[in-house]
Steps between C-alpha positions, in 0.01 A plus 500: 500500500246606762675581826189556708494144633799490732633145541705583807198500730349154515224522758141445394394844620736669254338332199169670576674835552689469172180395324339825617808706407508354151137593435554849643801568279334358189209740555735796551680424174173469310356821645820696439539376145138599429582853613811510284299391196278801555799733502514561873841597638569535871830622632785672326569244229305334222310210657604158364295184490553256786615157385311188604830313524659704777413604852384856557780758508512777756290787353760753610430744217124494555484578872630852540553424866809301406658836418588761768277466805269786603622718785337537839185714469483843658147436624360188662338253261215287627405220263140392552447132426162333467475133593177324411426205726616420854590137443851360529630684190344835589610502863848382407530784248432745783771338712737510203444874453566552873825309453601720205423815700729378775780406259479833316537684830795281604671545163458875456449617861186683395129447436492706182331217310241290682217265412151543640236240424133417533384138506142481377311184599144431381430248776439571868805293592863484390692198378320397183562128477677514835165435666443327833151442638483516880197330656556690826519873564862525608817332372632495858344303785451642848805310625715667233531195275414511131140409415512216249137499392572620148587372157681649202255572220787600274875437522574251776843337458852614420784264395842623605691441176699715255191603301336646810812663641367856472184404692709372790712815486173692538406285799833585660455871421162489676650307795300188422728215599491122491376340819380167629133452578489569872276698731761773494485550122413857404258645248682502166751228587574254219391156616581170327248412228452131436402468137480121534392285790629153575151353468248685283152401377451439127137460396425411138223305333319456832796349686728657763857378546749636755874562465711647222432412139796265470407294806136482391594387150727233647193339658354424157521613141159666496400603855215727384366266227564753226611247239176312441553479125867404540625782276735657756846334489625349825807725513272805488279372781803473729587870466341811652348739243782752545757236402295400197485861386873554553574185300293635211683833494837342581631562146437874531670521837803300386549702182485825697762370739718385209491856369645621827760225522653552156799724444379633163198677652249281321134603495365181343296415809347845498409469132349157565282637779386793286388259227227398745417846635178498295382208711315513826602231744155354441554461127834335574369267769130491405395480865407726794232731635622828346818524709674383186360786291819692579778501241705182481818709524365656822426156643848371418671800656262504795600139563856626532390778737350232727795262464631593842781302650390244762500657842401849384404705805139612457361768731165659587434824686358472851186709493462453126651658191288809556750582776762553228284770340434663838870509583580654162251779568646555848850521351407774253641839598148635463240225557228759437607503135286187460150613406243221531159492328646711221406370156696627201269575207733648236869525412612770257853550364534878458868518408842446652467439875131587481265210566157595628295263712129552555354314794199478726547489873229367728280776644693770312432452130704547180851647523813508285872549544795525261814301581855490366459126457237234564558134584188288461487171689132424438427167327452547127134400517443789742712736289263425213219671697707817540481756218845476338399645163745788552767308691702422184519132585645281231269266312658194658394619846148573380484153349626347825241696699231341288634151434741397777334259737526519876450151635188436709574388853292459813553413864270411786608497862294361787533587867431192714437452873800267505769381257336165425756420226774499766320284758192319364646288218681236710807371312437754224523812719666767287774612739740603225284732286524449124209463257188296439462404133172416331273511197221634724355848466737630769799355306795592725485529879790683668584404859649817652859486618449777756246329729649152542541562874136598556356316805219253435222715646602835351358660187697457177476589132535264203550610139256236385488587129757645261395490136621631165361552151177314418487341845508848655234636265264216584534509877506879509160511331372422850686793661274789596592855402330643808718718723287421805654191661179361648319538170803359319499184715126459441547523124790252518311218671548270200872580494528422873328164455731406211807596703401284796400205281818516289722531807336189641550308175863611476588380851282189539644149476695230678792724602282757674264234632206719412212466257366788294187543720714494816732766365212712374368506855842580651576774246147642501490525880842665503412756230474861622525721191667520161631758257509437127677721248505489122780701342324511165191666650715754682477832308847603618676198350273330241700182545783367712814537287615554142441193285676522164357292216677383181728774359369753755823527696697551180257760361355672807750491785772709328235765428373495858847577636570775244437840666263736319680828559472564873237231554622150588325176593625305801374189679533125465375506139798723417738227615568147373432379855121520493305447822807553721567805717854513365358573153325810633816622675727448200261679267513811720881512502509449123255778417638756745848435362377547143329826595815635666693428180234673294554832681860492619593761239287759680474413868795519733593172669298271277814352344640416841171356624467285188854369548411423862208281393716321241732363766419224746475615862816496712555208734442720806169635365305229320212731419224385260532800267836463328580271211310483174273199454696205357286512184618855418834634379591867540505536121148356477362748751677791332349407166158495663573852623590603145177357363297659780632842398427430134150370555404789723499705183408224253246268664339395174821333381488222757 
């Protein structure tokens, strides 16, 4: 009986982790058994096949490091590590290596073995998808308060729940603490984020209604006149779309929970879900605008990821999420290790602990450097543009580089002369943040939680459009690629007009006491400037986040997380928690741990450092570095180390 699905842990978050673990271990078994068929033997004993019916054993005879540990070296050893990309995963890997340097010194009272790293970033800025656009020059006002004329182009909200625990440990490590929204709040403080307001606008089919979905539906069965042909059942009309979707996938969710509740370690729910893994959510529901092109299994498990308990404490970063990236750089022992405007052009695996990176640095030209290990955090679409013909990547990674989709997403923020949405809408003033929902071109409007106290006559920023998938592609066709702001605004005149018109349509009606023409005048007169960003057009991301289609997680993700010798892929795509910062952090811990295991037979202290990462942090030092991701067992990581060593010499077998 399969023991991978542990019934003792019954929270939703653990189902997704175990789902990822199961796929990872299935891939390891298949890859190992393929090697055995070809006569490959690693370790001191004949290599047996791995059974599909049992969990992975500890590969004690295949990692020589499980034998006597190497002694302290006579000469100092400096291990040069290359990190490609200065987003959350890349910067965190640098901090993790600093942590290991410190712990090695504390353990052995020497610096005989130390890590040195370079973080190579193609862009002019750090942070990757931790990107905040500031409309003003300085994040700090003359009076010392934080300038709030910004919006988060990338990550913008962080739920404090068990899934995101490591992210909040990182906040604490960087001295970013929870605070209330007051004038005394500091740059980097974690302010309350109101994901829902008490009275939000919902504009569909030409009609705006205010409130929450339940209260609006209670006013009438069909408030937006969507049921003209009478084909939508009354019970469906009464429910918000999210509830309708959850009802449809209810059987999957219940069967997965039954698996975890049974004492005989059943996996019937898992098998039932996998029967539909060939389906996209679209083919299962036959509705949507491409959001449902992701795998049905991904949608079901993502619904569990978002099934937070009522009252979950959501937070945003005062100053924007870009502050998180800046603070990570400042915390590095050597901030100068981050090299901006440095584009990697080739990765070559030259042998054990020999990975060569060729790169071009602005105003300098082509260069190259050989590292003991390389951790690549660049999105797979960007990795495809790098020459990896000699990197010994497995075929699954190459396939993922070509075929894995990164979801389109776009945002537009507008700086206004005054926060009209807080003061000009009468009874509908949006004093409690939340979202505006619509079928307009702007789709979702996000009322910032960090500027609710802005006085009526002060400038303020509104995230007026947040779009995904086809909606993002359509609106972003109006986004200029010009790097000159004045020219960009000129080329985006049509976009500006649509934004103002759609904002007026979204907020007009009886509750606001304003007509569309009246609001167009108010909003147009208040407009100062805007900034639009399309993640799919951005050459350093080629999309917003990993978007796995039918069977892609099963077939591609285990290959993505399998190290290729001393080259490993990190980032949110290398985690089951796509699009979340925590996914990037966990991927870094996982891959560094696997690399330590790979070489602990030869390098002093690697065994001890690996054991350190296995264990959760002590209560008096809740650092973000210790503890393997919950979707990885120590045996799983060790097997990946075994395969990495094998495939360094036999890349064609993968």
